[in-house]
C-alpha positions in Angstrom: 86.0 109.6 103.5 88.4 108.8 100.7 88.7 105.2 99.8 92.5 105.7 99.5 93.0 106.8 103.1 94.0 105.2 106.4 92.1 106.4 109.5 92.3 105.7 113.2 89.4 107.0 115.1 89.8 107.3 118.9 91.8 104.1 119.0 92.8 102.5 122.3 95.1 99.5 122.2 96.0 97.6 125.4 98.6 94.9 125.5 98.8 93.2 128.9 99.0 96.0 131.4 100.3 98.5 129.0 98.2 101.1 127.2 100.0 101.3 123.8 97.6 103.9 122.4 94.8 105.7 124.2 92.3 107.6 122.1 94.6 107.9 119.1 93.1 109.6 116.0 95.0 109.8 112.8 94.4 110.3 109.1 97.2 109.0 106.7 96.7 110.0 103.1 100.1 111.1 101.9 102.1 109.0 99.4 105.3 108.9 101.6 104.9 108.9 105.4 107.7 108.2 107.9 107.4 107.0 111.5 110.2 107.8 113.9 110.7 107.6 117.7 112.4 105.6 120.4 112.0 101.8 120.7 108.6 101.1 122.4 107.0 104.4 121.1 104.3 102.4 119.2 105.6 102.3 115.6 105.3 98.5 115.1 102.0 98.5 117.0 100.6 101.1 114.6 101.5 98.9 111.7 99.9 95.8 113.3 96.7 97.8 113.7 96.7 99.0 110.1 97.3 95.5 108.8 94.7 93.9 111.0 97.1 91.8 113.0 96.0 93.6 116.2 92.5 94.9 117.0 91.8 97.9 119.1 89.9 97.5 122.4 88.1 100.8 121.6 87.8 102.9 118.4 88.0 102.0 114.8 90.6 101.5 112.1 89.6 102.0 108.5 92.0 101.2 105.6 91.0 102.2 102.0 87.4 101.9 103.0 87.7 98.6 104.8 87.1 98.1 108.5 90.1 96.2 109.8 87.9 94.1 112.1 84.9 93.4 109.9 86.8 93.2 106.6 90.0 91.7 107.9 90.1 88.9 105.2 90.2 91.5 102.4 93.0 93.6 103.9 95.9 91.6 102.5 94.8 92.7 99.0 95.2 96.4 100.0 98.0 96.5 102.6 101.4 94.7 102.6 103.5 94.6 105.8 107.2 94.0 105.7 108.7 92.8 109.0 112.0 93.9 110.5 113.6 90.5 110.0 113.2 89.1 106.4 113.6 85.5 107.8 110.3 86.0 109.6 108.6 86.6 106.3 110.3 84.4 103.7 108.7 80.9 103.4 109.9 79.4 100.1 113.4 78.2 99.1 113.8 80.2 95.9 113.1 83.8 94.9 110.6 83.0 92.2 108.7 80.7 94.4 108.5 83.4 97.1 107.2 86.0 94.7 104.8 83.5 93.1 103.3 82.7 96.5 102.1 86.3 96.8 100.1 85.7 93.6 98.7 82.3 94.3 97.4 83.7 97.6 95.3 86.1 95.5 93.9 83.3 93.3 96.5 82.8 90.5 97.3 79.3 89.4 100.8 78.1 90.4 102.0 77.9 86.9 100.8 81.4 86.0 102.1 82.8 89.2 105.6 81.5 88.6 105.7 82.9 85.1 104.5 86.3 86.3 107.2 86.2 89.0 109.9 85.5 86.4 108.5 88.3 84.2 108.4 90.7 87.1 112.0 90.0 88.0 113.1 90.3 84.4 111.5 93.8 84.1 113.7 94.9 86.9 116.9 93.4 85.5 116.8 90.6 88.1 116.0 87.6 85.9 119.1 85.8 87.3 117.5 85.9 90.7 114.5 83.7 89.8 116.2 80.4 90.6 118.5 81.6 93.4 118.2 80.0 96.8 117.0 82.6 99.3 119.4 81.1 101.9 122.4 82.1 99.8 121.3 85.8 99.6 122.8 88.5 101.8 120.7 90.3 104.4 120.1 93.2 102.0 119.1 90.9 99.2 116.6 89.1 101.4 115.1 92.5 102.3 114.8 93.2 98.6 113.0 89.9 98.0 110.6 90.6 100.8 109.8 94.0 99.2 109.5 92.5 95.7 107.1 89.9 97.1 104.9 92.7 98.4 105.2 94.8 95.3 104.2 92.1 92.9 100.8 91.7 94.5 100.2 95.5 94.0 98.7 96.5 97.4 97.7 100.1 97.6 99.8 100.6 100.8 103.2 99.2 101.9 104.1 99.2 105.6 107.8 98.8 106.1 109.0 98.2 109.6 112.7 99.2 110.0 113.5 98.1 106.4 117.1 99.5 106.6 118.1 97.9 109.8 121.3 95.8 109.6 122.0 96.8 106.0 125.2 98.3 104.8 125.2 101.6 102.9 125.0 100.1 99.5 122.1 97.8 100.4 120.3 100.8 102.0 120.6 102.7 98.8 119.4 99.8 96.7 116.3 99.3 98.9 115.6 103.1 98.9 115.6 103.1 95.1 113.4 100.0 95.1 110.8 101.9 97.2 110.5 104.4 94.4 109.4 101.7 92.0 105.7 101.7 91.8 102.7 103.8 92.8 102.2 102.4 96.3 101.5 104.6 99.3 104.5 103.8 101.5 104.7 104.1 105.3 108.3 103.6 106.7 109.3 103.1 110.3 113.0 103.8 110.8 115.7 104.9 113.2 117.8 106.0 110.2 116.3 109.5 109.8 118.0 110.3 106.5 115.7 107.9 104.7 112.6 110.0 105.6 114.1 113.5 105.6 112.5 114.2 102.2 109.2 112.6 102.9 106.2 115.0 102.7 105.0 113.8 106.2 106.8 112.3 109.2 105.2 111.4 112.6 107.3 111.4 115.7 105.7 108.9 118.1 106.5 109.1 121.8 104.9 106.6 124.3 101.9 106.0 122.0 101.3 109.7 121.3 102.1 111.9 118.3 104.7 114.3 119.6 105.2 116.0 116.2 103.6 115.7 112.8 104.9 117.6 109.7 107.4 117.7 106.9 110.2 115.1 107.2 113.2 117.3 107.7 111.5 119.5 110.3 110.2 116.6 112.4 113.5 114.6 112.1 115.6 117.5 113.2 113.3 118.1 116.2 113.5 114.5 117.2 117.3 114.4 116.8 117.7 117.6 118.9 115.5 116.0 121.6 117.7 112.9 121.6 120.9 115.1 122.0 119.3 117.0 124.9 118.4 113.7 126.7 121.9 112.3 126.2 123.4 115.5 127.6 121.1 115.5 130.6 122.0 111.8 131.3 125.7 112.7 131.1 125.3 115.7 133.5 123.5 113.5 136.0 126.3 111.0 136.0 129.0 113.7 136.4 
């Protein structure tokens, strides 16, 4: 098995009385992977399994050679998860402090981490952001800060859960450009299909199962057509 792969082997995840996944097997090795599907299809749950926040009742999840249960403490060095709401992720009052925290968590001294954070922002033309109060930033800018805080610690994989939600078109474009900055493997869950059309691989999840798996445009178009058919059927039933 490649040390740069994510594998789920016969994974079953039960939450309360709900079987979220049952016997799910996946291998995720591509550089750009999209996850699409209705709310409740299992996209966020898949991210929680890969990042070690949830553990399967059966089966095994392996991330870059690490077992998510036995090696859970090491996972944060290899996988970064960005939540849907940036306010659930940001802890510190200024941008530089937020980025520096990602480095102190990996063993850097506070002084060295803050300097690295300022240098990191400067290389991206964002040196003026270092002292900015996070509370004064727009939704899109806070999303950018969350992504920067993950990127600075250089995990092999970034898991982005609905990163474009609630963003205007300009903020979406900026965030999409930011995703291209770095050599991370990126897995994006989104309802905005245009952001994963050009991805080499997209998975359509449907009630915890993989309904389709293939090139981005092909899978996105199949899902969009399915949605149109369901809406038409609902309309006909009401008529």
